[in-house]
SEBA-305743 format. One record per atom (N, C-alpha, C): x, y, z; residue number from 1; residue in three letters. Coordinates in nm, 4 decimals, decimal comma. Each point is the difference from the previous one (the first is absolute). Layout:
REM SEBA-305743
{zanu {X; Y; Z}; NUM; 'ALA'}
...
//
This chain:
REM SEBA-305743
{zanu {0,0821; -0,1159; 0,0000}; 1; 'MET'}
{zanu {-0,0821; 0,1159; 0,0000}; 1; 'MET'}
{zanu {0,0876; 0,1237; 0,0000}; 1; 'MET'}
{zanu {-0,0429; 0,0988; -0,0766}; 2; 'SER'}
{zanu {0,0763; 0,1231; -0,0032}; 2; 'SER'}
{zanu {-0,0892; 0,1155; 0,0378}; 2; 'SER'}
{zanu {0,0583; 0,0970; 0,0660}; 3; 'SER'}
{zanu {-0,0763; 0,1178; 0,0379}; 3; 'SER'}
{zanu {0,0446; 0,1174; -0,0848}; 3; 'SER'}
{zanu {-0,0923; 0,0878; -0,0298}; 4; 'HIS'}
{zanu {0,0299; 0,1179; -0,0792}; 4; 'HIS'}
{zanu {0,0054; 0,1205; 0,0926}; 4; 'HIS'}
{zanu {0,1203; 0,0499; 0,0234}; 5; 'ASP'}
{zanu {0,0146; 0,1154; 0,0866}; 5; 'ASP'}
{zanu {0,0276; 0,1280; -0,0784}; 5; 'ASP'}
{zanu {-0,0216; -0,0023; -0,1309}; 6; 'GLY'}
{zanu {0,0183; 0,1194; -0,0803}; 6; 'GLY'}
{zanu {0,1357; 0,0081; -0,0672}; 6; 'GLY'}
{zanu {0,0952; -0,0766; 0,0483}; 7; 'SER'}
{zanu {0,1323; 0,0030; -0,0634}; 7; 'SER'}
{zanu {0,0158; -0,1239; -0,0863}; 7; 'SER'}
{zanu {0,0446; 0,0212; -0,1193}; 8; 'THR'}
{zanu {0,0206; -0,1126; -0,0911}; 8; 'THR'}
{zanu {0,1434; 0,0005; -0,0479}; 8; 'THR'}
{zanu {0,0523; -0,1150; -0,0170}; 9; 'GLN'}
{zanu {0,1351; -0,0134; -0,0530}; 9; 'GLN'}
{zanu {-0,0107; -0,0487; -0,1431}; 9; 'GLN'}
{zanu {0,0749; 0,0643; -0,0861}; 10; 'SER'}
{zanu {-0,0035; -0,0370; -0,1407}; 10; 'SER'}
{zanu {0,0962; -0,1151; -0,0246}; 10; 'SER'}
{zanu {-0,0505; -0,1014; -0,0665}; 11; 'SER'}
{zanu {0,0872; -0,1112; -0,0371}; 11; 'SER'}
{zanu {0,0404; 0,0099; -0,1457}; 11; 'SER'}
{zanu {-0,0283; 0,1149; -0,0623}; 12; 'ASP'}
{zanu {0,0336; 0,0227; -0,1396}; 12; 'ASP'}
{zanu {0,1510; 0,0205; -0,0128}; 12; 'ASP'}
{zanu {0,0712; -0,0864; -0,0757}; 13; 'PRO'}
{zanu {0,1458; 0,0124; -0,0102}; 13; 'PRO'}
{zanu {0,0443; 0,1261; -0,0731}; 13; 'PRO'}
{zanu {-0,0872; 0,0623; -0,0768}; 14; 'SER'}
{zanu {0,0395; 0,1198; -0,0727}; 14; 'SER'}
{zanu {0,0158; 0,1206; 0,0917}; 14; 'SER'}
{zanu {-0,0595; -0,0040; 0,1177}; 15; 'THR'}
{zanu {0,0113; 0,1121; 0,0920}; 15; 'THR'}
{zanu {0,1071; -0,0228; 0,1053}; 15; 'THR'}
{zanu {0,0546; -0,1193; 0,0066}; 16; 'ALA'}
{zanu {0,1023; -0,0314; 0,0993}; 16; 'ALA'}
{zanu {0,1342; 0,0588; -0,0433}; 16; 'ALA'}
{zanu {0,0769; 0,0418; 0,0995}; 17; 'GLN'}
{zanu {0,1331; 0,0529; -0,0283}; 17; 'GLN'}
{zanu {0,0928; -0,1140; -0,0401}; 17; 'GLN'}
{zanu {0,0807; 0,0234; -0,1005}; 18; 'SER'}
{zanu {0,0931; -0,1020; -0,0472}; 18; 'SER'}
{zanu {0,1395; 0,0315; 0,0498}; 18; 'SER'}
{zanu {0,0722; -0,1014; 0,0433}; 19; 'SER'}
{zanu {0,1367; 0,0205; 0,0449}; 19; 'SER'}
{zanu {0,0997; -0,0169; -0,1142}; 19; 'SER'}
{zanu {-0,0481; -0,0349; -0,1188}; 20; 'GLN'}
{zanu {0,0875; -0,0167; -0,1145}; 20; 'GLN'}
{zanu {0,0277; 0,1352; -0,0621}; 20; 'GLN'}
{zanu {0,1253; 0,0216; -0,0489}; 21; 'PRO'}
{zanu {0,0316; 0,1266; -0,0639}; 21; 'PRO'}
{zanu {-0,0737; 0,0124; -0,1329}; 21; 'PRO'}
{zanu {-0,0381; 0,1215; -0,0313}; 22; 'SER'}
{zanu {-0,0676; 0,0212; -0,1270}; 22; 'SER'}
{zanu {0,1039; 0,0066; -0,1111}; 22; 'SER'}
{zanu {-0,0384; -0,0447; -0,1171}; 23; 'ILE'}
{zanu {0,0893; -0,0008; -0,1150}; 23; 'ILE'}
{zanu {-0,0524; 0,1032; -0,0982}; 23; 'ILE'}
{zanu {0,0847; 0,0978; -0,0281}; 24; 'SER'}
{zanu {-0,0441; 0,1012; -0,0950}; 24; 'SER'}
{zanu {0,0282; -0,0496; -0,1414}; 24; 'SER'}
{zanu {-0,0897; 0,0349; -0,0898}; 25; 'MET'}
{zanu {0,0139; -0,0429; -0,1383}; 25; 'MET'}
{zanu {0,0024; 0,1214; -0,0893}; 25; 'MET'}
{zanu {0,0950; 0,0032; -0,0915}; 26; 'SER'}
{zanu {0,0040; 0,1104; -0,0938}; 26; 'SER'}
{zanu {-0,1070; -0,0201; -0,1053}; 26; 'SER'}
{zanu {-0,0405; 0,1074; -0,0618}; 27; 'SER'}
{zanu {-0,1113; -0,0063; -0,0937}; 27; 'SER'}
{zanu {0,0330; -0,0796; -0,1254}; 27; 'SER'}
{zanu {0,1282; -0,0125; -0,0350}; 28; 'GLY'}
{zanu {0,0360; -0,0694; -0,1228}; 28; 'GLY'}
{zanu {0,0387; -0,1455; 0,0197}; 28; 'GLY'}
{zanu {-0,0076; -0,0517; 0,1203}; 29; 'SER'}
{zanu {0,0438; -0,1371; 0,0253}; 29; 'SER'}
{zanu {-0,1167; -0,0974; -0,0100}; 29; 'SER'}
{zanu {0,0339; -0,1275; -0,0061}; 30; 'ARG'}
{zanu {-0,1023; -0,1050; -0,0080}; 30; 'ARG'}
{zanu {-0,0430; -0,0458; 0,1380}; 30; 'ARG'}
{zanu {0,0322; 0,0712; 0,1015}; 31; 'GLY'}
{zanu {-0,0364; -0,0424; 0,1345}; 31; 'GLY'}
{zanu {0,1184; -0,0670; 0,0671}; 31; 'GLY'}
{zanu {0,0890; 0,0767; 0,0511}; 32; 'ARG'}
{zanu {0,1218; -0,0507; 0,0614}; 32; 'ARG'}
{zanu {-0,0303; -0,0425; 0,1425}; 32; 'ARG'}
{zanu {-0,0517; -0,1203; 0,0139}; 33; 'THR'}
{zanu {-0,0397; -0,0473; 0,1316}; 33; 'THR'}
{zanu {0,1088; -0,0822; 0,0686}; 33; 'THR'}
{zanu {0,1052; -0,0343; -0,0703}; 34; 'ASP'}
{zanu {0,1088; -0,0798; 0,0568}; 34; 'ASP'}
{zanu {0,0801; 0,0865; 0,0970}; 34; 'ASP'}
{zanu {0,0228; -0,0499; 0,1200}; 35; 'LEU'}
{zanu {0,0737; 0,0758; 0,1014}; 35; 'LEU'}
{zanu {0,1446; 0,0268; -0,0394}; 35; 'LEU'}
{zanu {0,0518; -0,0741; -0,0952}; 36; 'THR'}
{zanu {0,1387; 0,0177; -0,0443}; 36; 'THR'}
{zanu {0,0211; 0,1374; -0,0615}; 36; 'THR'}
{zanu {-0,1039; 0,0624; -0,0541}; 37; 'TRP'}
{zanu {0,0134; 0,1327; -0,0597}; 37; 'TRP'}
{zanu {0,0438; 0,1025; 0,1044}; 37; 'TRP'}
{zanu {-0,0153; -0,0294; 0,1257}; 38; 'GLY'}
{zanu {0,0451; 0,0905; 0,1059}; 38; 'GLY'}
{zanu {0,1498; -0,0024; 0,0211}; 38; 'GLY'}
{zanu {0,0700; -0,0929; -0,0656}; 39; 'HIS'}
{zanu {0,1444; -0,0137; 0,0163}; 39; 'HIS'}
{zanu {0,0776; 0,0460; -0,1225}; 39; 'HIS'}
{zanu {-0,0707; 0,0469; -0,1017}; 40; 'CYS'}
{zanu {0,0666; 0,0475; -0,1210}; 40; 'CYS'}
{zanu {-0,0778; 0,1165; -0,0570}; 40; 'CYS'}
{zanu {0,0577; 0,0652; -0,0972}; 41; 'ARG'}
{zanu {-0,0709; 0,1067; -0,0703}; 41; 'ARG'}
{zanu {0,0249; -0,0155; -0,1484}; 41; 'ARG'}
{zanu {-0,0972; 0,0437; -0,0779}; 42; 'GLU'}
{zanu {0,0178; 0,0008; -0,1441}; 42; 'GLU'}
{zanu {0,0836; 0,1220; -0,0352}; 42; 'GLU'}
{zanu {0,0873; -0,0151; -0,0986}; 43; 'ALA'}
{zanu {0,0882; 0,1087; -0,0396}; 43; 'ALA'}
{zanu {-0,0191; 0,0335; -0,1471}; 43; 'ALA'}
{zanu {-0,1062; 0,0734; -0,0333}; 44; 'PRO'}
{zanu {-0,0230; 0,0343; -0,1401}; 44; 'PRO'}
{zanu {0,1086; 0,0906; -0,0563}; 44; 'PRO'}
{zanu {0,0683; 0,0752; 0,0861}; 45; 'GLU'}
{zanu {0,1070; 0,0875; -0,0471}; 45; 'GLU'}
{zanu {0,1201; -0,0790; -0,0523}; 45; 'GLU'}
{zanu {0,0137; -0,1254; 0,0424}; 46; 'LEU'}
{zanu {0,1091; -0,0850; -0,0487}; 46; 'LEU'}
{zanu {-0,0389; -0,0744; -0,1267}; 46; 'LEU'}
{zanu {-0,1276; -0,0008; -0,0318}; 47; 'GLY'}
{zanu {-0,0488; -0,0785; -0,1125}; 47; 'GLY'}
{zanu {-0,0277; 0,0816; -0,1252}; 47; 'GLY'}
{zanu {0,0696; 0,1109; -0,0184}; 48; 'VAL'}
{zanu {-0,0221; 0,0823; -0,1186}; 48; 'VAL'}
{zanu {0,0406; -0,0810; -0,1231}; 48; 'VAL'}
{zanu {-0,0943; -0,0191; -0,0914}; 49; 'GLY'}
{zanu {0,0259; -0,0765; -0,1215}; 49; 'GLY'}
{zanu {-0,0075; -0,1501; 0,0196}; 49; 'GLY'}
{zanu {-0,0401; -0,0446; 0,1176}; 50; 'CYS'}
{zanu {-0,0100; -0,1433; 0,0305}; 50; 'CYS'}
{zanu {-0,1425; -0,0302; 0,0443}; 50; 'CYS'}
{zanu {-0,0567; -0,1085; -0,0510}; 51; 'LYS'}
{zanu {-0,1375; -0,0350; 0,0345}; 51; 'LYS'}
{zanu {-0,0104; -0,0812; 0,1286}; 51; 'LYS'}
{zanu {0,1108; -0,0574; 0,0454}; 52; 'LYS'}
{zanu {-0,0033; -0,0844; 0,1194}; 52; 'LYS'}
{zanu {-0,0080; 0,0844; 0,1259}; 52; 'LYS'}
{zanu {-0,0735; -0,0523; 0,0974}; 53; 'THR'}
{zanu {-0,0116; 0,0662; 0,1292}; 53; 'THR'}
{zanu {0,1320; -0,0128; 0,0745}; 53; 'THR'}
{zanu {0,0447; 0,1087; 0,0571}; 54; 'LYS'}
{zanu {0,1220; -0,0019; 0,0805}; 54; 'LYS'}
{zanu {-0,0385; 0,0187; 0,1454}; 54; 'LYS'}
{zanu {0,0454; -0,0921; 0,0833}; 55; 'LEU'}
{zanu {-0,0264; 0,0054; 0,1433}; 55; 'LEU'}
{zanu {0,1304; 0,0275; 0,0727}; 55; 'LEU'}
{zanu {-0,0057; 0,0783; 0,1059}; 56; 'VAL'}
{zanu {0,1173; 0,0318; 0,0799}; 56; 'VAL'}
{zanu {-0,0264; -0,0448; 0,1423}; 56; 'VAL'}
{zanu {0,0913; -0,0801; 0,0552}; 57; 'CYS'}
{zanu {-0,0104; -0,0474; 0,1375}; 57; 'CYS'}
{zanu {0,0212; 0,1175; 0,0951}; 57; 'CYS'}
{zanu {-0,0867; 0,0140; 0,0986}; 58; 'LEU'}
{zanu {0,0103; 0,1095; 0,0959}; 58; 'LEU'}
{zanu {0,1114; -0,0219; 0,1014}; 58; 'LEU'}
{zanu {0,0540; -0,1216; 0,0076}; 59; 'TYR'}
{zanu {0,1010; -0,0313; 0,1000}; 59; 'TYR'}
{zanu {0,1420; 0,0066; -0,0544}; 59; 'TYR'}
{zanu {0,0202; -0,0498; -0,1230}; 60; 'CYS'}
{zanu {0,1360; -0,0027; -0,0553}; 60; 'CYS'}
{zanu {0,0123; 0,0802; -0,1289}; 60; 'CYS'}
{zanu {-0,1088; 0,0590; -0,0475}; 61; 'ALA'}
{zanu {-0,0039; 0,0845; -0,1202}; 61; 'ALA'}
{zanu {0,0344; -0,0750; -0,1281}; 61; 'ALA'}
{zanu {-0,0104; -0,1322; 0,0014}; 62; 'LYS'}
{zanu {0,0246; -0,0774; -0,1211}; 62; 'LYS'}
{zanu {-0,1166; 0,0200; -0,0961}; 62; 'LYS'}
{zanu {0,0324; 0,0144; -0,1300}; 63; 'VAL'}
{zanu {-0,1009; 0,0224; -0,1029}; 63; 'VAL'}
{zanu {-0,0279; -0,1316; -0,0708}; 63; 'VAL'}
{zanu {-0,1280; -0,0327; -0,0168}; 64; 'PHE'}
{zanu {-0,0430; -0,1210; -0,0689}; 64; 'PHE'}
{zanu {-0,0721; 0,0399; -0,1274}; 64; 'PHE'}
{zanu {0,0486; -0,0513; -0,1126}; 65; 'VAL'}
{zanu {-0,0612; 0,0284; -0,1290}; 65; 'VAL'}
{zanu {-0,0738; -0,1251; -0,0450}; 65; 'VAL'}
{zanu {-0,1314; 0,0063; -0,0041}; 66; 'GLY'}
{zanu {-0,0795; -0,1161; -0,0393}; 66; 'GLY'}
{zanu {-0,0122; -0,1010; 0,1122}; 66; 'GLY'}
{zanu {-0,0848; -0,0964; -0,0177}; 67; 'GLY'}
{zanu {-0,0211; -0,1043; 0,0998}; 67; 'GLY'}
{zanu {-0,1117; 0,0316; 0,0970}; 67; 'GLY'}
{zanu {-0,0282; 0,1277; 0,0170}; 68; 'GLY'}
{zanu {-0,1115; 0,0418; 0,0837}; 68; 'GLY'}
{zanu {0,0179; -0,0281; 0,1470}; 68; 'GLY'}
{zanu {-0,1119; -0,0018; 0,0683}; 69; 'ILE'}
{zanu {-0,0005; -0,0124; 0,1454}; 69; 'ILE'}
{zanu {0,0473; -0,1387; 0,0441}; 69; 'ILE'}
{zanu {-0,0210; -0,1023; -0,0828}; 70; 'ASN'}
{zanu {0,0452; -0,1351; 0,0346}; 70; 'ASN'}
{zanu {0,1525; -0,0050; 0,0115}; 70; 'ASN'}
{zanu {0,0680; 0,0613; -0,0942}; 71; 'ARG'}
{zanu {0,1469; 0,0021; 0,0043}; 71; 'ARG'}
{zanu {0,0474; 0,0805; 0,1203}; 71; 'ARG'}
{zanu {-0,0684; 0,1067; 0,0303}; 72; 'PHE'}
{zanu {0,0380; 0,0798; 0,1162}; 72; 'PHE'}
{zanu {-0,0208; -0,0779; 0,1298}; 72; 'PHE'}
{zanu {-0,1048; -0,0804; 0,0069}; 73; 'LYS'}
{zanu {-0,0217; -0,0857; 0,1172}; 73; 'LYS'}
{zanu {0,1160; -0,0964; 0,0196}; 73; 'LYS'}
{zanu {0,0511; -0,0535; -0,1099}; 74; 'GLN'}
{zanu {0,1144; -0,0908; 0,0090}; 74; 'GLN'}
{zanu {0,1219; 0,0741; 0,0556}; 74; 'GLN'}
{zanu {0,0168; 0,1245; -0,0392}; 75; 'HIS'}
{zanu {0,1097; 0,0817; 0,0534}; 75; 'HIS'}
{zanu {-0,0163; 0,0179; 0,1503}; 75; 'HIS'}
{zanu {-0,1205; 0,0342; 0,0454}; 76; 'LEU'}
{zanu {-0,0238; 0,0195; 0,1429}; 76; 'LEU'}
{zanu {0,0239; -0,1280; 0,0806}; 76; 'LEU'}
{zanu {-0,0358; -0,1125; -0,0608}; 77; 'ALA'}
{zanu {0,0158; -0,1289; 0,0677}; 77; 'ALA'}
{zanu {0,1442; -0,0497; -0,0031}; 77; 'ALA'}
{zanu {0,0831; 0,0610; -0,0828}; 78; 'GLY'}
{zanu {0,1390; -0,0421; -0,0090}; 78; 'GLY'}
{zanu {0,0192; -0,1229; -0,0847}; 78; 'GLY'}
{zanu {-0,0908; -0,0261; -0,0936}; 79; 'ALA'}
{zanu {0,0115; -0,1175; -0,0870}; 79; 'ALA'}
{zanu {0,1216; 0,0141; -0,0900}; 79; 'ALA'}
{zanu {0,0813; -0,1009; -0,0051}; 80; 'LYS'}
{zanu {0,1206; 0,0012; -0,0824}; 80; 'LYS'}
{zanu {-0,0292; -0,0617; -0,1355}; 80; 'LYS'}
{zanu {0,0633; 0,0516; -0,1040}; 81; 'GLY'}
{zanu {-0,0150; -0,0557; -0,1335}; 81; 'GLY'}
{zanu {-0,0964; 0,0748; -0,0866}; 81; 'GLY'}
{zanu {-0,1175; 0,0308; 0,0517}; 82; 'GLU'}
{zanu {-0,1009; 0,0707; -0,0780}; 82; 'GLU'}
{zanu {0,0280; 0,1506; -0,0046}; 82; 'GLU'}
{zanu {0,0525; 0,0520; 0,1085}; 83; 'VAL'}
{zanu {0,0242; 0,1435; 0,0139}; 83; 'VAL'}
{zanu {0,1429; 0,0189; 0,0454}; 83; 'VAL'}
{zanu {0,0649; 0,1013; -0,0527}; 84; 'GLU'}
{zanu {0,1388; 0,0269; 0,0400}; 84; 'GLU'}
{zanu {0,0052; 0,0610; 0,1380}; 84; 'GLU'}
//
């Protein structure tokens, strides 16, 4: 049995505060939801005349030409052979 004392608690998850960080998306992206994007930046200034995306590591400033976020993940993980 439940009593109604005038106060109600919402169980709607859309109104609950989230402890997860929000991910901002630029207007021209396809939805960068991968958390790895927080560890690198795109460098369009380095890609003049080149169609490949260039990523720069925020920790060691290494530039990656092509391979995308998957190749950058291998760099962060320290995988040998696939990434220098």
